[in-house]
C-alpha positions as CSV (number, residue, x, y, z in Angstrom):
1,M,63.2,88.2,97.2
2,K,63.5,85.3,94.8
3,T,64.9,85.9,91.4
4,N,62.1,86.0,88.8
5,E,64.0,87.3,85.8
6,G,66.0,85.2,83.4
7,G,69.3,86.1,81.9
8,I,68.1,87.6,78.6
9,D,65.3,89.5,80.4
10,R,67.9,91.0,82.8
11,I,70.2,92.0,80.0
12,L,67.4,93.6,78.0
13,R,66.2,95.6,81.0
14,I,69.7,96.8,81.8
15,V,70.4,97.9,78.2
16,A,67.0,99.6,77.9
17,G,67.5,101.4,81.2
18,L,71.0,102.6,80.3
19,A,69.8,103.7,76.9
20,L,66.9,105.8,78.4
21,I,69.2,107.4,81.0
22,G,71.9,108.1,78.3
23,L,69.3,109.7,76.0
24,T,68.1,111.9,78.9
25,L,71.6,113.0,79.8
26,N,72.3,113.7,76.2
27,G,69.3,115.9,75.9
28,N,67.5,113.9,73.3
29,I,64.5,113.1,75.4
30,G,63.0,114.9,78.3
31,V,62.9,114.1,82.0
32,W,60.7,111.1,81.4
33,G,63.8,109.3,80.3
34,W,64.7,109.0,84.0
35,V,62.1,106.2,84.1
36,G,65.0,104.1,82.8
37,V,66.1,103.8,86.4
38,V,63.3,101.3,87.0
39,P,64.3,98.7,84.4
40,L,68.0,99.3,85.3
41,A,67.3,98.5,88.9
42,T,65.0,95.5,88.3
43,G,67.6,94.1,85.8
44,A,70.4,94.6,88.3
45,L,68.5,93.0,91.1
46,G,67.0,90.2,89.0
47,W,63.6,90.7,90.7
48,C,60.6,92.5,89.3
49,P,57.7,93.4,91.6
50,L,55.2,93.4,88.7
51,Y,56.2,89.9,87.7
52,T,55.5,88.8,91.3
53,L,52.0,90.4,91.2
54,L,51.2,88.8,87.9
55,G,52.8,85.4,88.7
56,I,55.3,85.6,85.9
57,N,58.8,84.0,86.2
58,S,61.2,84.1,83.2
59,C,64.0,82.6,85.3
60,P,64.9,79.1,84.1
61,M,64.4,76.2,86.5
62,K,67.6,75.1,88.3
63,K,68.7,71.5,87.8
64,S,69.3,69.5,91.0
């Protein structure tokens, strides 16, 4: 698994995932808030399977 998410992308995914899970635990939104586990996991891993399928890579190129 190669990293295909850049730093900002990863931070936004983690924040969105935590926000959805927090709102679910707080009772503000229903059980659909548990979908926040997906962006949280992809942000933590730095790899998104959908990005791989679509050929998207937001990770900056590494300098040699």
